[in-house]
C-alpha positions in Angstrom: 0.1 -0.1 0.1 2.9 2.4 0.7 4.5 1.8 -2.5 1.4 2.6 -4.5 0.8 5.5 -2.6 3.5 7.6 -3.1 3.3 7.9 -6.8 -0.2 8.7 -6.7 0.4 11.3 -4.0 3.3 12.7 -5.9 1.9 13.0 -9.4 -1.0 15.3 -8.7 2.0 17.9 -7.2 4.1 17.6 -9.9 1.4 18.3 -12.5 0.3 21.3 -10.2 3.6 22.7 -10.2 4.1 22.4 -13.9 0.5 24.1 -14.6 1.6 26.8 -11.9 4.9 27.5 -13.6 3.1 28.0 -17.4 0.8 30.1 -15.7 3.6 32.3 -14.4 5.3 32.0 -17.7 2.2 33.1 -19.6 1.4 36.1 -17.1 4.8 37.6 -17.1 5.8 36.5 -20.6 7.8 39.8 -20.9 10.3 39.0 -18.0 10.8 35.7 -19.3 11.9 37.1 -22.8 14.2 39.4 -21.2 15.7 36.3 -19.8 16.5 35.0 -23.4 19.6 37.4 -24.3 21.8 36.1 -21.2 20.7 32.8 -21.5 21.8 32.9 -25.4 25.1 34.8 -24.4 26.1 32.0 -21.8 25.1 28.9 -24.1 27.0 30.8 -27.5 30.1 32.2 -25.6 30.3 29.9 -22.3 28.8 26.6 -22.9 29.6 26.7 -26.9 33.4 26.7 -26.7 33.3 23.6 -24.3 33.0 21.7 -27.8 36.8 22.6 -28.5 38.0 21.2 -25.1 38.5 18.1 -26.8 41.5 19.2 -28.2 43.2 18.7 -24.7 43.0 15.1 -25.5 44.3 15.1 -29.1 47.3 16.6 -31.3 45.5 19.2 -32.6 46.3 20.3 -36.1 44.2 23.3 -37.3 44.5 22.0 -41.1 42.6 18.8 -40.2 40.3 20.6 -37.8 39.3 18.8 -34.2 37.5 15.9 -35.5 40.3 14.9 -37.9 42.8 15.4 -35.3 44.7 12.4 -33.6 43.4 11.4 -30.2 46.4 11.4 -27.9 44.7 10.7 -24.6 46.2 12.2 -21.3 49.6 12.8 -23.2 49.2 16.1 -23.0 48.6 16.5 -19.5 51.6 13.8 -18.6 54.2 16.2 -20.4 52.8 19.3 -18.4 53.1 17.5 -15.1 56.3 15.7 -16.0 58.1 19.1 -17.1 60.8 20.7 -15.3 58.9 24.1 -14.8 55.6 22.5 -13.5 56.3 23.2 -10.0 57.7 26.6 -10.6 54.6 27.4 -12.6 52.3 25.8 -9.7 53.9 27.6 -6.6 54.1 31.1 -8.2 50.2 30.6 -9.3 49.3 29.4 -6.1 51.4 31.6 -3.6 50.4 35.0 -5.2 46.7 33.9 -4.4 47.6 32.5 -1.1 49.4 35.7 -0.3 46.7 37.8 -1.5 44.0 35.9 0.6 46.6 36.3 3.5 47.1 40.0 3.4 44.5 41.6 0.3 41.3 39.6 1.8 41.1 41.0 5.3 41.7 44.7 3.9 38.6 45.6 2.7 37.0 44.1 5.6 38.8 46.4 7.9 38.2 49.1 5.8 34.5 48.7 5.6 34.6 48.6 9.3 36.5 51.7 9.6 33.9 53.6 7.5 31.1 52.2 9.2 32.5 53.7 12.6 32.7 57.2 10.9 30.0 59.2 12.4 30.6 62.4 10.3 28.7 61.1 6.8 30.5 63.9 4.8 33.9 62.7 6.0 32.8 59.2 5.5 32.1 59.8 1.6 35.3 61.5 1.2 36.9 58.3 2.5 34.8 56.1 0.0 35.4 58.4 -2.7 39.2 58.4 -2.3 39.6 54.7 -1.9 37.5 53.8 -4.9 39.1 55.9 -7.4 42.1 53.7 -7.9 40.0 50.8 -8.9 39.2 53.0 -12.1 42.8 53.2 -13.2 43.6 51.0 -16.0 46.1 48.1 -15.9 48.1 49.7 -18.1 48.4 53.1 -16.2 49.1 51.3 -13.0 52.1 49.3 -14.1 53.2 52.3 -15.8 53.0 54.3 -12.4 54.7 51.5 -10.7 57.4 51.5 -13.0 57.9 55.3 -12.7 57.9 55.4 -8.9 60.2 52.2 -8.4 62.5 53.2 -11.1 66.1 52.9 -10.0 67.1 56.3 -12.0 65.3 59.0 -10.4 62.3 57.2 -8.9 60.7 58.8 -5.9 61.0 55.8 -3.8 64.9 55.1 -4.8 65.0 58.9 -4.2 64.2 58.5 -0.8 66.2 55.3 -0.2 69.3 57.4 -1.7 68.6 60.3 0.8 69.0 58.2 3.7 72.2 56.8 2.5 70.9 53.6 0.8 71.9 52.3 -2.5 69.4 52.3 -5.3 67.0 49.1 -5.5 66.0 47.7 -8.9 62.4 46.8 -7.7 60.9 45.8 -11.0 63.9 44.0 -12.0 64.0 41.7 -9.2 62.3 38.3 -8.7 62.3 38.9 -4.9 60.2 42.2 -5.1 57.9 41.1 -7.7 55.1 39.2 -5.4 55.1 41.9 -2.8 54.9 44.7 -5.4 52.2 42.9 -7.2 50.0 42.1 -4.1 50.5 45.6 -2.2 49.5 47.3 -5.4 46.4 45.2 -5.9 45.3 46.0 -2.3 45.8 49.6 -2.8 43.9 49.6 -6.3 40.8 47.5 -5.4 40.3 47.6 -1.4 38.1 50.5 -1.7 35.8 49.0 -4.5 35.8 45.5 -2.7 34.5 47.3 0.7 31.5 48.4 -0.9 29.5 44.7 -0.6 30.9 44.7 3.2 29.4 48.4 3.7 26.1 47.6 2.1 26.1 44.3 4.3 26.8 46.7 7.3 24.1 49.0 6.8 21.7 46.0 7.0 22.9 45.3 11.0 20.1 45.7 13.3 20.9 49.3 15.0 19.1 47.7 18.3 22.1 45.5 18.6 24.6 48.3 18.9 22.4 50.0 21.5 22.2 46.9 23.3 25.7 46.5 23.5 26.3 49.9 24.4 23.5 49.4 27.2 25.9 46.3 28.7 28.8 48.6 28.7 30.5 47.0 25.3 33.4 49.4 24.1 33.3 50.4 20.3 35.9 47.6 19.6 33.7 45.1 21.6 30.9 46.4 19.3 32.6 46.1 16.2 33.9 42.6 17.4 30.8 40.9 18.8 28.0 42.9 16.2 29.4 44.2 13.3 31.6 41.1 12.5 28.8 38.5 13.2 26.5 40.6 10.9 28.4 40.5 8.0 30.0 37.2 8.4 28.0 35.4 5.8 29.1 37.8 3.3 32.5 37.2 4.1 32.2 33.4 3.9 30.6 33.3 0.3 33.2 35.9 -0.8 36.0 33.9 0.7 34.6 30.5 -1.3 34.6 32.7 -4.4 37.9 33.8 -3.7 39.2 30.1 -3.2 37.4 29.1 -6.1 39.9 31.2 -8.2 42.9 30.1 -6.5 44.6 29.2 -10.1 43.5 32.3 -11.7 45.9 35.4 -11.3 45.7 38.6 -13.0 47.0 37.7 -16.5 47.1 41.4 -17.9 49.0 43.0 -15.0 51.6 40.1 -14.5 52.2 40.0 -18.4 52.9 43.8 -18.2 55.3 43.3 -15.1 57.1 40.5 -16.3 60.7 40.8 -17.9 63.6 38.2 -17.9 65.2 39.2 -14.6 62.0 38.4 -12.7 60.6 35.6 -14.4 61.5 33.1 -11.9 58.7 34.7 -9.7 56.4 36.1 -12.2 56.2 33.0 -14.7 52.6 31.9 -13.8 50.2 29.2 -15.6 48.1 32.1 -17.5 51.2 33.8 -18.7 52.8 30.0 -19.9 49.4 29.4 -21.5 49.6 32.7 -23.7 53.2 32.2 -24.4 53.3 28.5 -25.7 49.3 28.4 -26.9 49.1 31.9 -28.7 52.5 32.8 -29.7 54.2 29.5 -30.2 50.7 27.5 -31.5 50.9 24.6 -29.2 47.1 24.6 -28.8 46.5 21.1 -27.5 49.1 21.4 -24.9 48.2 24.6 -23.4 44.2 23.5 -23.5 45.2 20.9 -21.1 46.9 23.0 -19.0 44.0 25.3 -18.9 41.7 22.4 -18.3 44.1 21.5 -15.6 43.9 24.9 -14.0 40.1 24.5 -14.4 39.6 21.2 -12.9 41.8 22.5 -9.9 39.4 25.8 -9.3 36.1 23.3 -9.5 37.6 21.0 -6.8 38.7 23.6 -4.2 35.2 25.3 -4.8 33.5 22.3 -4.2 35.4 21.2 -1.0 35.5 24.7 0.5 31.8 25.0 -0.2 31.0 21.8 1.6 33.1 22.9 4.4 31.5 26.1 4.5 28.4 24.5 4.6 28.8 22.2 7.6 31.3 24.7 9.9 29.6 28.3 9.1 26.2 27.0 8.0 26.8 29.4 5.0 27.4 28.4 1.4 26.8 29.0 -2.3 24.4 26.0 -2.4 
């Protein structure tokens, strides 16, 4: 009786859900028509190119096409993993993002908390505008500014170093200085823009919680730690998951512009290697395999971190 009762009970529900969906589509057809543009865009530019991923498992020859090229299986992946530059590329890519998570990720949170504590609204807007402006500087201009300021010949930074009796430092040509310069300039350029979402989340925190904490004798620092931070914790967790899901992706344009033969040991990452080998040297199958490996690692990290966050913080993407 139980085995026959469940399907009978489920069928009417599914039919009612379908009919309600159809009614919703018909009544709001104009809104659903607006969805066609992004859906078609995603299908054409995001899902359509997935057809070409099979060249990662082939020895792709443009004259033979994708279907006519020889199937080589995992040879391209094995070649990359067994190459002498595999660990260097992997470490440079992962280390830049790990250090960015360690140093750059908390900065917008701290900035948002500080802006939220400013009582003078006019001064608060001035601070926000000043910190937002660097985000709109193009990558080319940003790298040009770095080269100008850090130049060993008359750059302001080296001029100050020499004024205190030091010798000029070739910052842009040094492998040891590449990652600190890259990460610190990213912090300065993006901290204001990234703080917007935290400031918006803080505006949604119940003001009565601050009043209750103040009545209990909590200091301003205590109110920040016990009211403000828990109020934006779900947003922090979501953005952290997204950042970890992009762990293998680094700012390609900026790194390529800052890269030179003298700092290549620290600046050569997977994205720049794919550009050099795939676009400039035409090794399409090999670099497609590297890109697929990169995406697979990102997807794996995203799923694992999302599952961990769902269990520990009860907040996740899905």
